[in-house]
C-alpha positions in Angstrom: 39.2 -61.8 206.4 40.4 -63.4 203.3 43.6 -64.1 204.7 42.2 -66.2 207.6 43.0 -70.1 207.4 41.9 -72.7 209.9 44.9 -73.6 212.0 44.6 -77.2 211.5 44.6 -77.0 208.0 47.7 -74.7 207.2 50.4 -77.6 206.5 48.1 -79.6 204.8 47.2 -76.9 202.1 50.9 -75.2 202.3 51.8 -76.7 198.9 48.6 -75.6 197.1 48.6 -72.3 198.6 52.3 -71.6 197.3 51.0 -73.0 193.7 47.8 -70.9 193.5 49.7 -67.7 194.7 52.5 -68.4 191.8 49.6 -69.2 189.4 47.8 -65.9 190.3 50.6 -63.7 189.8 51.3 -65.5 186.2 47.8 -65.0 185.3 48.2 -61.1 186.4 51.5 -60.8 184.4 49.7 -62.5 181.1 46.8 -60.0 181.7 49.4 -57.1 181.6 50.8 -58.9 178.3 47.4 -59.3 176.9 47.1 -55.5 176.8 50.1 -54.8 174.6 49.2 -57.8 172.5 45.7 -56.2 171.9 47.0 -52.5 171.6 49.9 -53.1 169.3 47.7 -53.8 166.4 46.8 -50.3 166.3 50.0 -49.5 164.8 50.6 -49.9 161.0 54.4 -50.2 160.0 55.7 -48.0 157.6 59.1 -47.6 155.8 60.5 -44.1 156.0 61.9 -43.3 152.9 62.7 -40.9 150.1 64.4 -40.3 146.7 68.0 -39.2 147.8 69.0 -39.0 143.7 68.3 -35.5 144.0 70.5 -34.7 147.0 74.0 -33.3 146.2 77.0 -35.3 147.3 77.8 -33.2 150.2 74.2 -33.5 151.5 74.3 -37.6 151.4 77.3 -37.3 153.2 75.7 -35.2 155.9 72.5 -37.5 156.4 74.4 -40.2 158.7 75.7 -37.5 160.9 72.6 -35.9 161.4 70.6 -39.2 161.9 73.2 -40.2 164.6 72.6 -36.8 166.2 68.7 -37.2 166.3 69.4 -40.8 167.8 70.8 -39.0 170.7 67.7 -36.9 171.2 65.7 -40.3 171.3 67.9 -41.4 174.1 67.4 -38.0 176.0 63.8 -38.2 175.6 63.4 -41.5 176.9 65.2 -40.2 180.3 62.8 -37.2 180.4 59.6 -39.5 179.6 60.6 -42.3 181.8 64.1 -42.7 183.0 66.2 -45.8 182.3 65.2 -47.3 179.0 67.5 -50.5 179.5 66.4 -51.3 182.7 62.8 -51.4 181.8 62.9 -53.2 178.4 65.1 -55.9 180.5 62.6 -56.1 182.8 59.9 -57.1 180.5 59.7 -60.6 179.2 57.1 -60.7 176.7 58.4 -59.8 173.3 55.2 -57.8 172.1 55.1 -55.9 175.5 58.5 -54.9 175.0 58.0 -53.5 171.8 54.9 -51.7 173.0 57.1 -50.0 175.4 59.5 -49.0 172.8 56.7 -47.3 170.7 55.4 -45.7 174.1 58.9 -44.5 175.5 57.5 -46.2 178.7 55.1 -48.5 180.1 52.2 -45.9 179.8 49.9 -46.3 176.7 50.1 -42.6 175.1 47.0 -43.4 172.7 45.0 -44.7 175.8 44.9 -42.1 178.1 48.2 -42.9 179.7 47.0 -46.0 181.3 49.7 -48.6 182.2 50.2 -51.7 180.6 53.4 -53.1 182.6 52.9 -54.6 185.9 54.2 -52.6 189.0 53.1 -48.9 187.3 50.2 -47.1 188.1 49.5 -43.4 186.7 52.0 -41.5 184.6 53.2 -38.7 186.7 52.2 -35.4 185.6 55.8 -34.2 185.2 56.9 -37.6 183.6 60.7 -37.7 184.5 61.4 -34.0 184.4 60.5 -33.5 187.8 60.6 -35.5 190.8 57.7 -37.9 190.6 56.3 -36.9 193.9 56.2 -33.3 193.4 53.0 -31.5 193.3 51.8 -28.3 191.4 50.9 -26.7 194.6 54.6 -27.4 196.3 56.2 -25.8 192.7 53.7 -22.8 192.8 55.1 -22.1 196.4 58.6 -22.8 195.6 61.3 -20.0 195.5 62.6 -21.7 192.2 63.9 -19.2 189.9 63.1 -20.9 186.8 60.1 -22.8 188.1 58.6 -22.4 184.9 61.7 -22.9 183.0 62.0 -24.5 179.2 65.2 -26.1 179.5 65.8 -27.4 182.9 65.0 -30.3 185.2 63.4 -30.2 188.5 65.1 -32.4 191.4 65.1 -32.9 195.1 68.4 -32.5 197.2 69.0 -34.8 200.3 66.9 -32.8 202.6 64.0 -32.6 200.2 64.3 -29.0 198.9 63.6 -28.6 195.3 66.3 -27.4 192.9 67.0 -27.1 189.2 69.6 -28.1 186.6 70.1 -27.0 183.2 69.7 -29.4 180.4 73.0 -28.7 179.2 74.5 -29.7 182.7 72.0 -32.6 183.2 72.5 -34.2 180.0 76.2 -32.8 179.1 77.7 -35.9 178.0 75.0 -36.5 175.1 74.8 -33.1 174.0 78.1 -32.6 173.8 78.4 -35.5 171.6 75.2 -34.5 169.5 76.7 -30.9 169.2 80.1 -32.6 167.7 78.2 -34.6 165.2 76.4 -31.2 164.0 79.7 -29.3 163.9 81.1 -32.2 161.6 78.0 -31.9 159.4 78.3 -28.3 159.4 81.6 -28.8 158.0 80.6 -30.7 155.1 77.7 -28.3 154.0 78.5 -26.1 151.0 75.3 -24.3 151.7 76.2 -21.2 153.8 72.8 -20.8 155.6 72.5 -24.5 156.7 76.4 -24.5 157.6 75.4 -21.3 160.0 72.3 -23.0 161.5 73.9 -26.2 162.2 77.1 -24.4 164.0 74.8 -22.2 166.2 72.6 -25.3 167.0 75.6 -27.1 168.0 76.5 -24.1 170.5 72.9 -24.0 171.6 72.8 -27.6 172.4 75.7 -27.2 175.2 74.5 -23.8 176.4 70.6 -24.0 176.4 70.7 -20.8 174.4 68.6 -21.5 171.4 67.4 -18.1 169.8 70.0 -17.1 167.8 70.0 -20.7 166.2 66.0 -20.3 165.8 66.8 -17.1 163.9 69.2 -18.7 161.7 67.1 -21.5 161.0 64.4 -19.1 159.7 67.4 -17.6 157.5 67.8 -20.8 155.7 66.2 -20.7 152.0 68.4 -22.7 149.6 69.2 -25.8 151.8 68.2 -29.1 150.4 68.2 -31.1 153.8 67.5 -29.9 157.2 67.4 -31.1 161.0 64.9 -29.8 163.8 66.8 -30.9 166.8 67.0 -30.1 170.6 64.3 -29.5 173.5 61.2 -28.3 171.5 57.7 -29.0 172.4 56.2 -29.0 176.0 53.5 -31.6 175.8 55.2 -34.1 178.2 55.2 -31.5 181.1 51.5 -31.9 182.4 52.2 -30.0 185.6 53.1 -26.3 183.9 53.2 -27.2 179.9 56.6 -25.2 180.2 59.6 -27.5 180.2 60.7 -28.6 176.7 61.2 -32.2 175.3 64.0 -33.5 173.2 63.0 -34.5 169.6 64.6 -34.6 166.1 63.4 -34.9 162.4 65.9 -35.4 159.7 64.3 -33.8 156.7 64.4 -33.7 152.8 63.1 -30.3 151.3 60.7 -31.3 148.4 61.5 -27.9 146.3 58.4 -28.3 143.8 55.9 -28.6 146.6 57.5 -26.1 148.6 57.3 -23.6 145.6 53.8 -23.9 145.6 53.3 -23.2 149.0 55.1 -20.3 149.4 52.6 -17.7 148.2 50.2 -18.4 150.7 52.4 -16.7 153.2 51.8 -13.1 152.1 48.0 -13.5 153.0 48.7 -13.6 156.7 48.3 -10.1 157.7 44.9 -9.7 155.9 43.6 -13.0 157.4 45.0 -11.9 161.0 42.9 -8.5 160.2 39.6 -10.7 159.4 39.7 -12.9 161.9 35.9 -13.1 163.5 36.7 -11.6 166.9 37.0 -8.3 168.6 39.7 -6.0 167.1 41.8 -6.1 170.7 42.3 -9.7 170.4 43.9 -9.5 166.6 46.1 -6.5 167.1 49.1 -8.5 166.8 50.9 -8.6 163.5 52.2 -12.2 162.3 55.6 -12.3 161.5 56.4 -11.5 157.8 59.4 -13.7 157.5 57.1 -16.9 157.9 57.3 -19.5 155.2 55.6 -22.7 154.2 57.7 -25.7 152.7 57.3 -29.4 152.3 59.7 -32.1 153.1 59.9 -36.0 153.3 61.2 -36.8 156.6 63.7 -39.7 156.7 64.2 -39.9 160.6 61.9 -39.2 163.7 63.3 -39.3 167.1 62.1 -38.8 170.6 58.9 -36.6 171.5 57.6 -36.3 167.9 58.4 -40.3 167.5 56.4 -41.2 171.0 52.7 -42.8 170.2 51.1 -40.7 167.4 53.4 -39.3 164.6 53.5 -35.6 163.9 52.7 -34.9 160.2 53.4 -31.2 160.4 55.1 -28.7 162.5 55.3 -25.0 163.2 58.4 -23.6 164.7 60.2 -22.1 166.6 57.7 -21.8 169.4 59.4 -18.9 171.2 56.8 -16.0 171.1 59.5 -13.1 170.6 60.8 -15.2 167.5 57.5 -15.6 166.1 56.1 -12.1 166.2 59.5 -10.2 165.1 60.5 -12.5 162.3 57.8 -15.4 161.8 58.0 -19.2 161.7 58.3 -22.0 159.1 55.6 -24.6 158.6 56.8 -27.9 157.7 54.8 -30.1 156.0 55.8 -33.6 156.2 54.3 -35.0 152.9 55.6 -38.8 152.6 54.1 -39.2 156.2 50.9 -37.4 155.4 50.4 -39.5 152.6 50.8 -42.9 154.4 48.1 -41.8 157.2 45.5 -40.5 154.5 45.9 -43.9 152.5 46.0 -46.3 155.6 44.1 -44.6 158.1 41.7 -41.5 156.8 40.5 -43.1 153.6 39.4 -46.5 155.6 37.8 -44.2 158.4 35.8 -42.5 155.7 34.4 -45.7 154.3 33.1 -46.5 157.6 31.6 -43.1 159.1 31.4 -40.7 156.2 27.9 -40.7 154.5 28.3 -42.7 151.0 27.0 -39.4 149.4 30.1 -37.4 150.7 32.8 -40.0 150.6 33.8 -38.4 147.1 34.9 -35.2 149.2 37.5 -36.9 150.8 41.0 -35.9 149.2 44.6 -36.0 149.6 44.8 -32.3 148.5 42.2 -31.3 151.0 43.9 -33.5 153.8 47.2 -31.8 152.9 45.7 -28.3 153.0 43.7 -28.7 156.3 47.3 -30.0 158.0 49.2 -27.3 156.3 46.7 -24.4 157.6 46.7 -25.6 160.9 50.3 -25.1 161.5 50.0 -21.7 159.3 47.3 -20.8 161.8 49.7 -21.3 164.9 50.9 -17.6 163.7 47.6 -16.3 163.8 45.9 -14.5 166.9 47.7 -13.5 169.9 50.6 -14.5 171.8 50.3 -12.0 174.8 47.2 -11.5 177.0 45.4 -8.2 176.7 45.2 -7.5 180.5 48.8 -7.8 181.9 48.7 -11.6 182.4 52.0 -12.3 180.5 52.2 -14.3 177.5 49.1 -16.9 176.7 51.4 -19.7 177.3 52.4 -18.3 180.8 48.6 -17.4 181.8 47.1 -20.8 180.6 49.6 -23.2 181.8 49.4 -26.9 181.1 45.9 -26.3 179.5 47.2 -24.1 177.2 48.4 -26.3 174.5 45.2 -28.1 174.1 43.4 -24.8 173.3 46.4 -23.7 171.0 46.2 -26.9 169.2 42.2 -26.4 169.1 42.8 -22.8 167.8 45.1 -23.9 164.8 42.7 -26.5 163.8 39.6 -24.3 163.4 41.7 -21.1 162.1 43.0 -23.5 159.8 39.4 -24.3 158.2 38.6 -20.5 158.6 41.7 -19.7 156.5 40.9 -22.3 153.9 37.3 -20.7 153.6 38.8 -17.1 152.9 41.2 -18.2 150.7 39.2 -20.4 148.6 36.6 -17.5 148.2 39.5 -15.3 146.9 40.7 -18.1 144.3 43.9 -18.6 145.8 43.0 -22.4 146.6 42.3 -23.9 143.2 42.2 -27.6 144.1 38.7 -29.3 144.2 35.5 -27.7 145.8 35.0 -26.2 149.0 33.1 -29.4 150.4 36.1 -31.2 150.1 38.1 -29.5 152.8 35.1 -29.4 155.0 34.2 -33.3 154.7 38.1 -34.3 154.6 38.3 -32.0 157.9 35.6 -33.8 159.7 37.1 -37.3 158.9 40.0 -36.1 160.3 38.7 -35.1 163.6 37.4 -39.1 163.9 41.0 -39.9 162.9 42.9 -37.6 165.8 40.2 -38.2 168.4 41.5 -42.0 168.5 44.6 -40.6 170.0 42.9 -40.4 173.4 41.9 -37.4 175.5 45.6 -37.7 177.3 47.3 -35.6 174.4 46.5 -31.8 173.8 45.5 -32.7 170.3 43.1 -35.3 171.3 41.4 -32.9 173.8 41.4 -30.2 171.1 39.8 -32.5 168.9 37.0 -33.5 171.4 36.1 -30.0 172.0 35.8 -29.2 168.3 33.6 -32.3 167.9 31.3 -31.7 170.4 31.0 -27.9 169.7 30.1 -28.6 166.1 27.7 -31.3 167.1 26.0 -28.8 169.5 25.7 -26.4 166.7 24.5 -28.7 164.0 27.4 -28.8 161.8 26.9 -32.2 160.9 24.3 -34.9 161.1 24.3 -38.6 161.8 22.1 -40.7 159.9 20.4 -44.1 160.9 23.0 -46.1 159.1 25.6 -44.8 161.6 27.5 -42.4 159.0 27.7 -38.4 159.1 27.2 -35.8 156.6 28.6 -32.2 156.8 26.3 -29.0 157.1 28.3 -26.7 155.1 26.5 -23.6 156.3 26.1 -24.3 159.9 30.0 -25.8 160.1 31.1 -22.4 158.6 29.0 -20.6 161.4 30.5 -22.7 164.1 33.8 -22.6 162.7 33.9 -18.9 163.0 32.0 -18.6 166.8 34.5 -21.4 167.9 37.1 -19.5 166.7 36.0 -16.2 168.5 35.8 -18.2 171.6 38.9 -19.6 171.7 40.7 -16.4 170.7 39.0 -14.5 173.6 40.0 -17.4 176.1 43.5 -16.9 174.9 43.8 -13.0 174.8 42.1 -12.9 178.3 44.4 -15.7 179.8 41.3 -17.0 181.0 42.7 -20.5 182.8 39.3 -21.1 184.3 37.3 -20.5 181.4 39.8 -23.0 179.3 39.4 -25.6 182.2 35.6 -25.3 182.0 35.5 -25.5 178.2 37.7 -28.8 178.4 35.4 -30.2 181.3 32.3 -29.4 179.4 33.6 -30.6 175.9 36.7 -32.6 176.3 35.0 -36.0 176.4 34.2 -39.1 174.4 30.4 -39.8 174.7 29.1 -43.1 174.7 27.8 -42.7 171.1 30.6 -41.7 169.5 33.0 -44.3 171.6 30.7 -46.8 169.8 31.6 -45.3 166.4 35.5 -45.4 167.5 35.1 -49.1 168.5 33.7 -49.9 165.2 36.8 -48.7 163.6 38.6 -51.3 166.0 36.7 -54.1 165.1 37.6 -53.5 161.5 41.0 -53.2 162.5 41.6 -49.8 161.1 45.1 -48.7 162.5 44.9 -45.7 164.6 48.8 -44.5 163.8 51.9 -45.8 162.2 55.4 -46.6 163.3 58.5 -46.5 161.3 61.2 -48.8 160.0 63.6 -46.1 159.6 67.4 -45.2 159.7 70.6 -45.4 157.7 70.3 -48.9 156.4 66.7 -48.3 155.2 67.9 -45.3 153.4 70.7 -47.3 151.9 73.2 -44.9 153.3 
């Protein structure tokens, strides 16, 4: 109906109609650009540096090579997350929108439920660019692909529409070969035998997709002053199966003094596993005894870890067999954690935490809750108790959110136990609980599209239901210590049981019930936006920033 025009008026109005169409299109383009203009302010720029004076001469020589290898991972993640980076950026005329696309590795806002901010793009495909954009989970489930849930392959269609897979080391051969060569050059410079061995094996892994030998070698490193995490690692980008890994890299400088302070906590893992508040069958596995805690300054982020919200701690390797037999390394990214504490958590606390409890917001508590989150990934159960395979296999794409929720809540459980034993001596116990609550507000702002965002919403709503905190008339929140302890234990038991049972339906029901933001909470988050408190940070980084 709206396209019908009286015939006798067509000629007279033709020029105006064309002008109107052009203006409408311009207005639409401007409306998309306005989204980026409004949203880019959620990020605060931080210069990513570290004190290089303690590095040995050969380590300084290695750093530029490691950063160059990391930059290759950045390009590969662009291909996995979106596709042709250069074509997308060239198509965006507005400089702010173009910058926002660079931050998000594509036209979808990662901290706003993956909503598009570039004209012509609808919903982000669940499989990103690792699968055909039109593929469905049902089609994949019914296919006869040998590695339909493989970690290191892309899924494609042939000319007849049939699905097939290509290993990463073939699909991205040119880039991975170059990255492998850079790691070998760095290995040749290293005077640390364990670092040399790891880099050599990791270089081989990039061109073979066989990562286990290098994962084990990485855990064997103890004396290295610098480090690099590199390759296809996390599976958050795959929202179909939660299986296929995405490329990323961190270039790290080890903080020897802080690492020594942290190392003694590992000895308590077996005791903490035994004491988990759940039936014995859900804690029968023993955590790896070679796990360690280290603190680092990051000097370069690339790929998945740099997309949207920035990672501040990692627990690797993800391989369940390696975790059970040898353990993991929990890496605390201290310089970035401090930046987020100062620029985000403290301002949030000034708005949403009750004046009486703001004294309990401390960096020591923030560091500890983040650290024990990563430690807690090693607790619990990796294999289901009823023959459904690993927890990751049984829970599929919903498993990541539950695993992040487990790590958060068991991290708080660990702090409670270690504080009672006198092993944590900084501050008072209330510091950790109040800082933990403030951190939930910080993380909720990442949006519900991420595994971390969903996990935080479940925890917030569960705590609210159990009375773990109260909200005053002035709009600020206060922790009830005893009720939060009780809620921590009961939520821990619930999550561990869902994992051990491989109960995918139960996880889906939990996320549906408690994984959303209430209008009241949204009003609080809007208040933080009005105050222009950043949601996250972006980096000024690279060889020039480091003076290399």
